[in-house]
C-alpha positions in Angstrom: -8.1 33.9 0.4 -11.4 32.1 0.8 -12.6 29.7 -1.9 -15.7 30.6 -3.9 -18.7 28.3 -4.1 -17.8 27.4 -7.7 -14.2 26.4 -6.7 -15.6 24.4 -3.8 -18.0 22.6 -6.2 -15.1 21.7 -8.5 -13.0 20.4 -5.6 -15.9 18.2 -4.4 -16.5 16.9 -8.0 -12.7 16.1 -8.3 -12.8 14.1 -5.0 -16.0 12.3 -6.2 -14.3 11.4 -9.5 -11.2 10.2 -7.7 -13.2 8.1 -5.3 -15.0 6.4 -8.2 -11.7 5.5 -9.8 -9.7 4.4 -6.7 -9.1 0.8 -5.6 -8.0 1.9 -2.1 -7.7 5.1 -0.2 -5.6 6.0 2.8 -6.4 9.0 5.1 -3.2 10.6 6.4 -2.4 13.6 8.7 0.2 15.8 7.2 0.7 18.3 10.0 4.2 19.8 10.1 5.4 18.0 7.0 7.9 19.9 4.9 7.1 20.8 1.3 10.2 18.9 -0.1 9.2 15.8 1.8 5.6 16.0 0.5 7.0 16.4 -3.0 9.2 13.4 -2.6 6.2 11.4 -1.3 4.1 12.6 -4.2 6.8 11.4 -6.7 6.9 7.9 -5.0 3.2 7.7 -5.3 3.1 8.7 -8.9 5.5 5.9 -9.8 3.0 3.3 -8.6 -0.1 4.9 -10.1 -1.2 6.6 -6.8 -2.2 10.2 -6.0 -2.2 12.4 -2.9 -4.7 15.2 -2.5 -4.7 17.6 0.4 -8.4 18.3 1.2 -10.6 20.3 3.5 -12.6 18.0 5.8 -15.9 19.7 5.1 -15.4 19.3 1.3 -14.3 15.7 1.7 -17.4 14.9 3.8 -19.6 16.5 1.1 -18.1 14.3 -1.6 -18.2 11.2 0.6 -21.9 11.8 1.5 -22.8 11.7 -2.2 -20.8 8.4 -2.5 -22.5 7.1 0.7 -19.2 6.9 2.7 -19.6 7.8 6.3 -16.4 9.1 7.9 -16.2 10.2 11.5 -14.8 13.8 11.5 -13.5 13.4 15.1 -11.1 10.6 14.1 -9.5 12.8 11.4 -7.6 15.4 13.3 -5.2 17.9 11.8 -4.6 18.7 8.2 -5.9 15.8 6.1 -4.7 14.3 2.8 -6.2 11.5 0.8 -3.9 8.9 -0.8 -5.6 7.2 -3.7 -4.4 3.9 -5.1 -5.6 3.5 -8.7 -3.5 0.6 -10.1 -3.1 -1.7 -7.2 -5.1 -2.1 -4.0 -2.2 -2.3 -1.7 0.4 0.0 -3.2 -1.1 3.2 -1.6 -1.0 1.8 1.9 2.5 0.3 1.3 4.1 3.5 0.1 2.3 5.6 2.7 3.5 3.2 5.5 7.1 3.2 4.3 7.1 7.0 4.0 5.5 7.4 7.4 8.3 5.2 8.9 10.9 7.5 7.4 9.1 10.8 8.1 7.3 10.8 11.5 5.2 13.9 10.6 3.1 11.8 8.2 0.6 9.7 10.2 -1.9 7.1 8.8 -5.3 7.8 10.3 -7.3 5.1 8.5 -8.5 4.2 5.0 -11.1 2.9 2.6 -10.6 -0.5 1.1 -13.1 -2.9 -0.5 -16.0 -0.5 0.0 -15.4 -0.4 3.8 -13.9 2.1 6.1 -10.8 0.6 7.7 -9.0 1.6 11.0 -5.3 2.5 11.1 -4.3 -1.0 12.3 -6.0 -2.6 9.3 -4.2 -0.2 6.8 -0.9 -0.9 8.5 -1.5 -4.7 8.3 -2.4 -4.2 4.6 0.9 -2.4 4.1 2.9 -5.2 5.6 1.5 -7.8 3.2 4.3 -9.0 0.8 4.0 -7.8 -2.8 2.7 -10.0 -5.6 6.2 -10.7 -6.8 7.4 -11.7 -3.4 4.4 -14.1 -3.0 5.1 -15.6 -6.4 8.7 -16.2 -5.4 7.6 -17.9 -2.2 5.2 -20.2 -4.1 7.8 -21.1 -6.7 10.3 -21.8 -3.8 7.9 -24.0 -2.0 7.1 -25.9 -5.1 10.7 -26.4 -6.1 11.9 -27.4 -2.6 10.6 -31.0 -2.6 11.9 -31.5 -6.1 15.4 -30.3 -5.3 15.3 -32.4 -2.1 14.5 -35.5 -4.2 17.3 -34.7 -6.6 19.7 -34.4 -3.7 18.6 -37.8 -2.2 19.0 -39.5 -5.6 22.4 -38.0 -6.1 23.4 -39.1 -2.6 22.9 -42.8 -3.6 25.0 -42.4 -6.8 27.7 -40.5 -4.9 27.9 -43.2 -2.2 28.2 -45.8 -5.0 31.1 -43.9 -6.5 32.8 -43.7 -3.1 32.4 -47.5 -2.6 33.7 -48.3 -6.1 36.7 -45.9 -5.7 37.5 -47.6 -2.3 37.4 -51.1 -3.8 39.7 -49.9 -6.7 42.4 -48.8 -4.1 
């Protein structure tokens, strides 16, 4: 059944509101994806403060025009969904990329990040960036490595002294 003008206006307003709140957005093609897979994807997104919305391209373009976002319709082929990241800039692309690896019917087409349209390659590169916790762990490890090396060197001198003293005792 066709949507009425009023329903279309509400959809466009919802897209505009979500675009205002988002920190990043990923465009995905969801052709031939099963409903249970889409539901599982939706649950994973919800855990990380993200949202997926299946949209019609014409309504999406209307909403984007009012927000001064120019998207090339020809690059967005098939049935389109928008994945919004509200909490973290990278989580939407990370979850989408991981899910796309598991489920080949979900394809990343591009995205919108830091007020710029991004190509698929840029979104994938964003998804491969380590998480904040992983980066913290690497920084702490790199800071503690020289200190632990110094401790081992100092212990080596004491250890050698103990070996020499025990050899003299015998």
